[in-house]
VEXTI-212109 format. One record per residue: residue number from 1; residue in one letter; x, y, z of N, C-alpha, C, CB in turn. Coordinates in Angstrom, 3 decimals. Glycine has a CB too. Example, Ala and Ser with C-alpha at 12.3 -4.5 7.8 and 13.67 -1.06 7.14 Angstrom:
<pts>
n | res | neast | nnorth | nup | caeast | canorth | caup | ceast | cnorth | cup | cbeast | cbnorth | cbup
1 | A | 13.190 | -5.690 | 7.800 | 12.300 | -4.500 | 7.800 | 13.200 | -3.300 | 7.800 | 11.308 | -4.473 | 9.046;
2 | S | 12.850 | -2.250 | 7.080 | 13.670 | -1.060 | 7.140 | 12.900 | 0.030 | 7.870 | 14.084 | -0.598 | 5.725;
</pts>
This chain:
<pts>
n | res | neast | nnorth | nup | caeast | canorth | caup | ceast | cnorth | cup | cbeast | cbnorth | cbup
1 | I | 32.860 | 69.811 | 46.157 | 31.755 | 70.402 | 46.907 | 30.517 | 70.373 | 46.025 | 32.087 | 71.863 | 47.365;
2 | G | 29.420 | 69.892 | 46.591 | 28.165 | 69.782 | 45.854 | 27.415 | 71.095 | 45.792 | 27.290 | 68.732 | 46.477;
3 | K | 26.306 | 71.028 | 45.134 | 25.459 | 72.219 | 45.019 | 24.186 | 72.040 | 45.836 | 25.112 | 72.503 | 43.540;
4 | D | 23.507 | 73.137 | 46.089 | 22.213 | 73.111 | 46.763 | 21.127 | 73.034 | 45.698 | 22.018 | 74.367 | 47.680;
5 | I | 20.247 | 72.046 | 45.829 | 19.144 | 71.860 | 44.891 | 17.848 | 71.932 | 45.683 | 19.264 | 70.499 | 44.118;
6 | R | 16.906 | 72.731 | 45.213 | 15.598 | 72.823 | 45.862 | 14.537 | 72.429 | 44.845 | 15.335 | 74.265 | 46.423;
7 | V | 13.643 | 71.513 | 45.268 | 12.617 | 70.981 | 44.384 | 11.253 | 71.127 | 45.056 | 12.904 | 69.495 | 44.029;
8 | A | 10.270 | 71.625 | 44.308 | 8.884 | 71.656 | 44.774 | 8.216 | 70.374 | 44.281 | 8.119 | 72.945 | 44.258;
9 | M | 7.808 | 69.507 | 45.214 | 7.201 | 68.213 | 44.886 | 5.687 | 68.341 | 45.036 | 7.762 | 67.067 | 45.805;
10 | R | 4.966 | 68.232 | 43.917 | 3.511 | 68.282 | 43.918 | 2.978 | 66.864 | 43.868 | 2.973 | 69.120 | 42.728;
11 | I | 2.136 | 66.505 | 44.823 | 1.554 | 65.163 | 44.867 | 0.076 | 65.289 | 44.519 | 1.753 | 64.489 | 46.277;
12 | L | -0.258 | 64.828 | 43.319 | -1.620 | 64.897 | 42.805 | -2.151 | 63.479 | 42.612 | -1.674 | 65.696 | 41.472;
13 | P | -3.466 | 63.296 | 42.445 | -4.012 | 61.948 | 42.288 | -3.449 | 61.179 | 41.093 | -5.495 | 62.031 | 42.158;
14 | K | -3.191 | 61.848 | 39.975 | -2.754 | 61.142 | 38.771 | -1.283 | 61.331 | 38.444 | -3.569 | 61.589 | 37.610;
15 | I | -0.580 | 62.152 | 39.182 | 0.812 | 62.440 | 38.845 | 1.551 | 62.962 | 40.068 | 0.895 | 63.460 | 37.692;
16 | I | 2.829 | 62.678 | 40.107 | 3.721 | 63.279 | 41.085 | 4.731 | 64.071 | 40.273 | 4.417 | 62.194 | 42.023;
17 | E | 4.868 | 65.356 | 40.567 | 5.773 | 66.217 | 39.809 | 6.860 | 66.757 | 40.717 | 5.005 | 67.374 | 39.147;
18 | P | 8.113 | 66.695 | 40.330 | 8.613 | 66.078 | 39.113 | 8.692 | 64.561 | 39.257 | 9.982 | 66.646 | 38.759;
19 | T | 8.745 | 63.877 | 38.135 | 8.851 | 62.422 | 38.157 | 10.221 | 61.999 | 38.661 | 8.591 | 61.837 | 36.760;
20 | H | 11.269 | 62.617 | 38.149 | 12.631 | 62.295 | 38.565 | 13.329 | 63.556 | 39.063 | 13.425 | 61.657 | 37.401;
21 | I | 14.235 | 63.360 | 40.001 | 15.085 | 64.441 | 40.500 | 16.522 | 64.022 | 40.221 | 14.845 | 64.726 | 42.046;
22 | R | 17.253 | 64.848 | 39.522 | 18.657 | 64.542 | 39.226 | 19.554 | 65.270 | 40.225 | 19.021 | 64.947 | 37.763;
23 | A | 20.557 | 64.544 | 40.724 | 21.495 | 65.111 | 41.679 | 22.838 | 64.416 | 41.517 | 20.969 | 64.973 | 43.134;
24 | S | 23.840 | 64.939 | 42.195 | 25.175 | 64.344 | 42.188 | 25.621 | 64.119 | 43.619 | 26.189 | 65.243 | 41.433;
25 | V | 26.555 | 63.197 | 43.791 | 27.120 | 62.947 | 45.110 | 27.705 | 64.261 | 45.631 | 28.210 | 61.817 | 45.061;
26 | G | 27.391 | 64.578 | 46.885 | 27.848 | 65.815 | 47.509 | 26.799 | 66.913 | 47.523 | 29.064 | 66.308 | 46.807;
27 | D | 25.743 | 66.764 | 46.716 | 24.686 | 67.774 | 46.678 | 23.854 | 67.729 | 47.951 | 23.787 | 67.570 | 45.451;
28 | R | 23.273 | 68.868 | 48.290 | 22.279 | 68.946 | 49.358 | 20.940 | 69.200 | 48.672 | 22.628 | 70.082 | 50.423;
29 | L | 20.011 | 68.276 | 48.853 | 18.715 | 68.311 | 48.186 | 17.636 | 68.684 | 49.189 | 18.397 | 66.952 | 47.524;
30 | T | 16.923 | 69.755 | 48.909 | 15.797 | 70.178 | 49.727 | 14.531 | 69.974 | 48.912 | 15.946 | 71.668 | 50.186;
31 | I | 13.593 | 69.206 | 49.482 | 12.347 | 68.912 | 48.773 | 11.189 | 69.496 | 49.583 | 12.163 | 67.362 | 48.556;
32 | D | 10.397 | 70.334 | 48.925 | 9.194 | 70.913 | 49.523 | 8.001 | 70.108 | 49.011 | 9.048 | 72.452 | 49.172;
33 | F | 7.405 | 69.310 | 49.881 | 6.262 | 68.458 | 49.524 | 4.960 | 69.221 | 49.733 | 6.262 | 67.151 | 50.364;
34 | K | 3.993 | 68.939 | 48.858 | 2.641 | 69.469 | 49.044 | 1.638 | 68.450 | 48.531 | 2.464 | 70.834 | 48.315;
35 | A | 0.742 | 68.008 | 49.417 | -0.362 | 67.124 | 49.036 | -1.513 | 68.031 | 48.616 | -0.785 | 66.146 | 50.222;
36 | E | -1.747 | 68.134 | 47.329 | -2.665 | 69.160 | 46.844 | -4.141 | 68.815 | 46.928 | -2.341 | 69.468 | 45.456;
37 | E | -4.534 | 67.572 | 46.591 | -5.960 | 67.296 | 46.466 | -6.493 | 66.236 | 47.417 | -6.251 | 66.882 | 45.088;
38 | E | -5.598 | 65.496 | 48.101 | -6.032 | 64.469 | 49.037 | -4.872 | 64.094 | 49.951 | -6.564 | 63.223 | 48.285;
39 | D | -5.132 | 63.242 | 50.931 | -4.086 | 62.771 | 51.843 | -3.152 | 61.809 | 51.108 | -4.710 | 62.080 | 53.090;
40 | H | -1.872 | 61.804 | 51.514 | -0.885 | 60.907 | 50.919 | 0.067 | 60.406 | 51.993 | -0.103 | 61.617 | 49.790;
41 | W | 0.554 | 59.189 | 51.801 | 1.589 | 58.613 | 52.653 | 2.787 | 58.410 | 51.744 | 1.124 | 57.253 | 53.350;
42 | F | 3.731 | 59.333 | 51.794 | 4.829 | 59.425 | 50.847 | 6.125 | 58.922 | 51.479 | 4.995 | 60.869 | 50.360;
43 | V | 6.859 | 58.072 | 50.747 | 8.100 | 57.509 | 51.285 | 9.258 | 57.630 | 50.293 | 7.892 | 56.043 | 51.660;
44 | M | 10.449 | 57.781 | 50.852 | 11.724 | 57.684 | 50.142 | 12.564 | 56.739 | 50.985 | 12.432 | 59.113 | 49.938;
45 | P | 12.395 | 55.424 | 50.792 | 12.983 | 54.443 | 51.708 | 14.496 | 54.552 | 51.888 | 12.659 | 53.080 | 51.229;
46 | D | 15.224 | 54.861 | 50.819 | 16.678 | 54.931 | 50.914 | 17.170 | 56.118 | 51.729 | 17.269 | 54.992 | 49.541;
47 | F | 16.275 | 57.070 | 51.985 | 16.647 | 58.259 | 52.748 | 15.891 | 58.363 | 54.069 | 16.396 | 59.501 | 51.921;
48 | G | 15.112 | 57.335 | 54.410 | 14.393 | 57.330 | 55.676 | 13.239 | 58.307 | 55.749 | 15.329 | 57.619 | 56.770;
49 | V | 12.716 | 58.719 | 54.609 | 11.587 | 59.658 | 54.577 | 10.294 | 58.859 | 54.605 | 11.644 | 60.579 | 53.310;
50 | D | 9.428 | 59.195 | 55.544 | 8.135 | 58.525 | 55.730 | 7.156 | 59.599 | 56.190 | 8.226 | 57.323 | 56.780;
51 | L | 6.403 | 60.156 | 55.258 | 5.531 | 61.300 | 55.546 | 4.067 | 60.972 | 55.306 | 5.931 | 62.494 | 54.697;
52 | H | 3.232 | 61.283 | 56.267 | 1.797 | 61.263 | 56.020 | 1.364 | 62.717 | 55.928 | 1.006 | 60.480 | 57.151;
53 | L | 0.902 | 63.102 | 54.744 | 0.490 | 64.474 | 54.494 | -1.014 | 64.530 | 54.309 | 1.209 | 65.048 | 53.264;
54 | N | -1.657 | 65.402 | 55.051 | -3.081 | 65.636 | 54.871 | -3.283 | 66.596 | 53.710 | -3.724 | 66.192 | 56.166;
55 | K | -4.452 | 66.551 | 53.119 | -4.786 | 67.420 | 51.989 | -4.400 | 68.863 | 52.311 | -6.297 | 67.324 | 51.649;
56 | G | -3.614 | 69.460 | 51.408 | -3.186 | 70.839 | 51.567 | -1.945 | 71.028 | 52.432 | -4.290 | 71.620 | 52.140;
57 | E | -1.506 | 69.974 | 53.101 | -0.359 | 70.086 | 54.004 | 0.952 | 70.146 | 53.222 | -0.333 | 68.904 | 54.985;
58 | R | 1.916 | 70.869 | 53.801 | 3.258 | 70.996 | 53.238 | 4.277 | 70.473 | 54.239 | 3.568 | 72.467 | 52.861;
59 | H | 5.391 | 69.977 | 53.713 | 6.483 | 69.513 | 54.563 | 7.781 | 69.617 | 53.770 | 6.238 | 68.044 | 55.058;
60 | T | 8.852 | 70.029 | 54.434 | 10.151 | 70.150 | 53.776 | 11.117 | 69.126 | 54.343 | 10.719 | 71.571 | 53.940;
61 | V | 11.876 | 68.481 | 53.451 | 12.869 | 67.476 | 53.828 | 14.204 | 67.885 | 53.206 | 12.436 | 66.031 | 53.361;
62 | E | 15.273 | 67.764 | 53.988 | 16.610 | 68.019 | 53.470 | 17.392 | 66.717 | 53.443 | 17.343 | 69.083 | 54.321;
63 | L | 18.022 | 66.430 | 52.307 | 18.795 | 65.206 | 52.121 | 20.210 | 65.550 | 51.703 | 18.134 | 64.289 | 51.079;
64 | R | 21.169 | 64.834 | 52.248 | 22.565 | 64.946 | 51.792 | 22.809 | 63.740 | 50.883 | 23.606 | 64.986 | 53.020;
65 | I | 23.209 | 63.991 | 49.662 | 23.424 | 62.925 | 48.686 | 24.860 | 62.411 | 48.836 | 23.154 | 63.432 | 47.223;
66 | T | 25.000 | 61.139 | 49.232 | 26.325 | 60.585 | 49.510 | 26.709 | 59.406 | 48.617 | 26.391 | 60.156 | 50.936;
67 | T | 25.756 | 58.843 | 47.876 | 26.004 | 57.630 | 47.094 | 25.348 | 57.749 | 45.724 | 25.478 | 56.380 | 47.837;
68 | P | 26.037 | 57.316 | 44.663 | 25.376 | 57.299 | 43.359 | 24.353 | 56.165 | 43.293 | 26.416 | 57.151 | 42.228;
69 | G | 23.341 | 56.344 | 42.437 | 22.375 | 55.271 | 42.254 | 21.010 | 55.754 | 41.832 | 22.248 | 54.493 | 43.504;
70 | Y | 20.091 | 54.798 | 41.806 | 18.684 | 55.016 | 41.454 | 17.884 | 54.783 | 42.721 | 18.203 | 54.062 | 40.276;
71 | F | 17.249 | 55.822 | 43.258 | 16.561 | 55.760 | 44.539 | 15.073 | 56.067 | 44.346 | 17.196 | 56.749 | 45.548;
72 | P | 14.223 | 55.024 | 44.261 | 12.790 | 55.230 | 44.001 | 12.077 | 55.891 | 45.173 | 12.122 | 53.902 | 43.685;
73 | F | 10.983 | 56.590 | 44.847 | 10.131 | 57.195 | 45.873 | 8.700 | 57.245 | 45.387 | 10.623 | 58.608 | 46.239;
74 | G | 7.769 | 57.463 | 46.310 | 6.367 | 57.603 | 45.943 | 5.451 | 57.327 | 47.113 | 6.030 | 56.679 | 44.803;
75 | C | 4.169 | 57.216 | 46.826 | 3.179 | 56.923 | 47.868 | 3.253 | 55.436 | 48.214 | 1.733 | 57.316 | 47.402;
76 | I | 3.223 | 55.136 | 49.502 | 3.324 | 53.757 | 49.968 | 2.043 | 52.978 | 49.677 | 3.629 | 53.725 | 51.467;
77 | S | 0.919 | 53.676 | 49.675 | -0.336 | 53.060 | 49.267 | -0.810 | 53.814 | 48.026 | -1.417 | 53.096 | 50.428;
78 | C | -1.410 | 53.110 | 47.124 | -1.860 | 53.745 | 45.892 | -3.112 | 54.564 | 46.197 | -2.140 | 52.684 | 44.777;
79 | C | -2.923 | 55.849 | 46.280 | -4.050 | 56.735 | 46.581 | -5.071 | 56.695 | 45.442 | -3.557 | 58.186 | 46.814;
80 | T | -4.558 | 56.464 | 44.244 | -5.425 | 56.261 | 43.078 | -4.796 | 55.164 | 42.230 | -5.611 | 57.595 | 42.246;
81 | K | -5.544 | 54.618 | 41.303 | -4.996 | 53.568 | 40.437 | -3.845 | 54.093 | 39.586 | -6.091 | 52.996 | 39.534;
82 | Y | -3.789 | 55.383 | 39.343 | -2.731 | 55.955 | 38.513 | -1.393 | 55.988 | 39.253 | -3.116 | 57.364 | 38.067;
83 | Q | -1.426 | 56.269 | 40.565 | -0.171 | 56.404 | 41.301 | 0.606 | 55.102 | 41.364 | -0.441 | 56.896 | 42.699;
84 | C | -0.050 | 53.958 | 41.310 | 0.659 | 52.678 | 41.337 | 1.534 | 52.499 | 40.104 | -0.334 | 51.523 | 41.441;
85 | K | 1.209 | 53.179 | 39.032 | 1.939 | 53.024 | 37.781 | 3.057 | 54.054 | 37.623 | 0.985 | 53.126 | 36.616;
86 | I | 3.105 | 55.038 | 38.499 | 4.120 | 56.082 | 38.398 | 5.428 | 55.548 | 38.959 | 3.680 | 57.373 | 39.150;
87 | K | 6.493 | 55.646 | 38.170 | 7.814 | 55.246 | 38.641 | 8.676 | 56.499 | 38.705 | 8.459 | 54.154 | 37.708;
88 | Q | 9.004 | 56.920 | 39.905 | 9.811 | 58.113 | 40.087 | 10.999 | 57.786 | 40.980 | 8.972 | 59.263 | 40.688;
89 | A | 12.057 | 58.601 | 40.825 | 13.272 | 58.317 | 41.582 | 14.169 | 59.540 | 41.644 | 14.026 | 57.143 | 40.964;
90 | I | 15.060 | 59.504 | 42.636 | 16.185 | 60.431 | 42.663 | 17.295 | 59.733 | 41.883 | 16.634 | 60.806 | 44.157;
91 | L | 17.800 | 60.403 | 40.878 | 18.826 | 59.847 | 40.003 | 20.151 | 60.516 | 40.344 | 18.462 | 60.049 | 38.492;
92 | V | 21.092 | 59.741 | 40.862 | 22.360 | 60.304 | 41.320 | 23.499 | 59.734 | 40.491 | 22.584 | 60.016 | 42.823;
93 | D | 24.096 | 60.581 | 39.656 | 25.278 | 60.230 | 38.866 | 25.140 | 58.866 | 38.179 | 26.511 | 60.231 | 39.756;
94 | L | 24.027 | 58.638 | 37.494 | 23.813 | 57.356 | 36.821 | 24.766 | 57.200 | 35.641 | 22.355 | 57.232 | 36.345;
95 | K | 25.311 | 56.007 | 35.501 | 26.217 | 55.699 | 34.396 | 25.448 | 55.148 | 33.188 | 27.286 | 54.689 | 34.850;
96 | E | 24.274 | 54.584 | 33.436 | 23.462 | 53.979 | 32.388 | 22.182 | 54.795 | 32.196 | 23.126 | 52.503 | 32.733;
97 | P | 21.492 | 54.662 | 31.038 | 20.220 | 55.354 | 30.854 | 19.205 | 54.934 | 31.919 | 19.661 | 55.075 | 29.452;
98 | V | 18.369 | 55.865 | 32.324 | 17.400 | 55.615 | 33.399 | 16.482 | 54.435 | 33.083 | 16.561 | 56.865 | 33.647;
99 | Q | 16.212 | 54.154 | 31.804 | 15.335 | 53.052 | 31.424 | 15.864 | 51.692 | 31.911 | 15.165 | 53.030 | 29.911;
100 | L | 17.150 | 51.555 | 32.066 | 17.737 | 50.308 | 32.527 | 17.464 | 50.038 | 34.007 | 19.222 | 50.326 | 32.278;
101 | Y | 16.976 | 51.044 | 34.716 | 16.681 | 50.898 | 36.136 | 15.196 | 50.599 | 36.373 | 17.088 | 52.166 | 36.889;
102 | G | 14.442 | 50.411 | 35.312 | 13.026 | 50.086 | 35.451 | 12.124 | 51.277 | 35.446 | 12.804 | 49.333 | 36.687;
103 | A | 12.663 | 52.437 | 35.101 | 11.865 | 53.665 | 35.096 | 11.067 | 53.789 | 33.824 | 12.753 | 54.886 | 35.267;
</pts>
C-alpha cells in the first residue's frame, strides 16, 4: 500500500518549485499548482495533465502512481527563456541516479 503525498507546485518565471517530486509505485500524489506571476500552460504528458493557469490561479491534480520511471513535466511553451532550461520530473522508484535520465 502506497502513501499519500501532497506537493505545492509554484510556477514562477525563472523556476518551478519543486524541481523533482519523488514517489513510489502505489503512492497517491496530490499536486496543488499555483501560477504566481504570469499565465502558464503546464503539462505532465505521462499523466494526461494539461493545464492553462492564469496569473494567480490555483488547480489541484490527483495522480495514482502505477509505474516506475522518470516522468518529465513543465510548461509547454517557454513563458520565459529560463523555463526552457528547467528539467523537472516525477521520479518513481528510480534504479539509476537521476542524472542518467537527462536531468
